N, C-alpha and C positions, 0 to 999 in steps of 0.2 A: 453274855456268852458263856457258854460252858465249854470245859477243857477235859477231855477223856484221854487217858493215857492206855494204850493198847498193849497187853500182854501176851506171849504164847509162852506156855511152859516156864513161867517165871521171867522170862526175857523181855523188856522192852522193845516194842515195835516201832519203826519210824510213823509218824502222823498219816493214816491211811489216805486223808484227804489230800495230803499234798503231793505233787508230781514228782515222780522219780527224776533226776538229773537225765538220764538216757531218754525218756520218754520225751523231753522237752527238746533235746537234740535231734530225737528223729522226725519230730514234728516239724522243727525248723528246716530240717534237709528237704522235707517232702514239699513244704511249703515253697522253698526256692526251687526245687524241680520242676513245680506246676507253673510257676512265675515264668521261668526260661521257656516252659513249654508254650505258653501263651504268646510271649514275646517272639519266639520264632514264627510262631502261625501269623502273627501281626507283620513279621520281616517278609514273610511270604507272600501274604496278600498286597503288601508294597511292591515288590519286585513283580507280581502278576500284573498290576496296574502301571507298571513301568514309573513307580516312583522311587525315590531314594529318600531315606530316612536315617541321617547320621545320628539325632538325638535318640532314635531307637536301636541303633547300631551300639553307641556308647552304653545305654542301659543294658542291652542286653551282654555287653562286656562286664559292667561292674557284677550284675547278676550271677553270671558265671564263674567269676573270681570268688562270689559271697558263696555259691553251691560247691565249688572245689574245697573251701575251708570247711563247711558245714559237713560233706562227705568226709574230709579227714578227720574231723573230730566224730563223726559217728563210727567211721572205722576203726579208730584208735581206744574209744572209751571201752574202759573193761565192764564187763557184766558182772554183777555183785550178786545175783538171785537167779531163780529158775523163771521169775517174771520179765527180768532183763534180757534173759535168753530167748524166751519166747517173742518179747518185742523186737528185738534184732532181728531174729528169724522172720518173722511177720514182714517188717521193713525190707529185709533183701527180697523175700519172695514178690513184693510189689514193685521193688525195682527191676527185678528178672522179667516180670509181667509186662512190664512198661516197655521190654525191647531193647532198650538201650541201658545199662545198669551205671555205664559210665566207669566201671570197674576194670583197673588193668590186672596183669597176673600179679605185679606186687602189692596191689591193693588186697587181693585174697589173701596173701600171706598176713598183711598187718590185721586184717580183719579176723583171721582165725584165731592169731595171737590174742586179740582181745577178748576171746573166750578163755584163755589160759590165765587167770588173774593170780597172782603170785602170793596174796596178800592172806594172812592166816585166817581172816573172816571168811573170805570167798573160798578157801580150800576147804571149808567142813560145808559150804553152802549147798552143794550137792550130794553129800554123803547120807 
């Protein structure tokens, strides 16, 4: 197994193979949104067939709570690079294209604040 250290202008970069934390958070949020959508379709099918499924409703409530937590984590997670900005913007475009972003007015404020990272490292990231 070989270990490579990647540098740019003499500064060590993170492992290019390792996934950035924001990407993991965005993927988790997308997966949960898709699971909620599938479960909602199943519940609609049950209602169409005049069946009631308490188990499906309980699972939906659990997924909705997990999705809300993942959404909040995504909104608050600060961007640390231009790649993070692009990834977050792409995720938001996906949410908006889905037709129901799940974002309320206060969420937009939190989201925009996540782009204003006050750490010294991030302050120079876009200069």
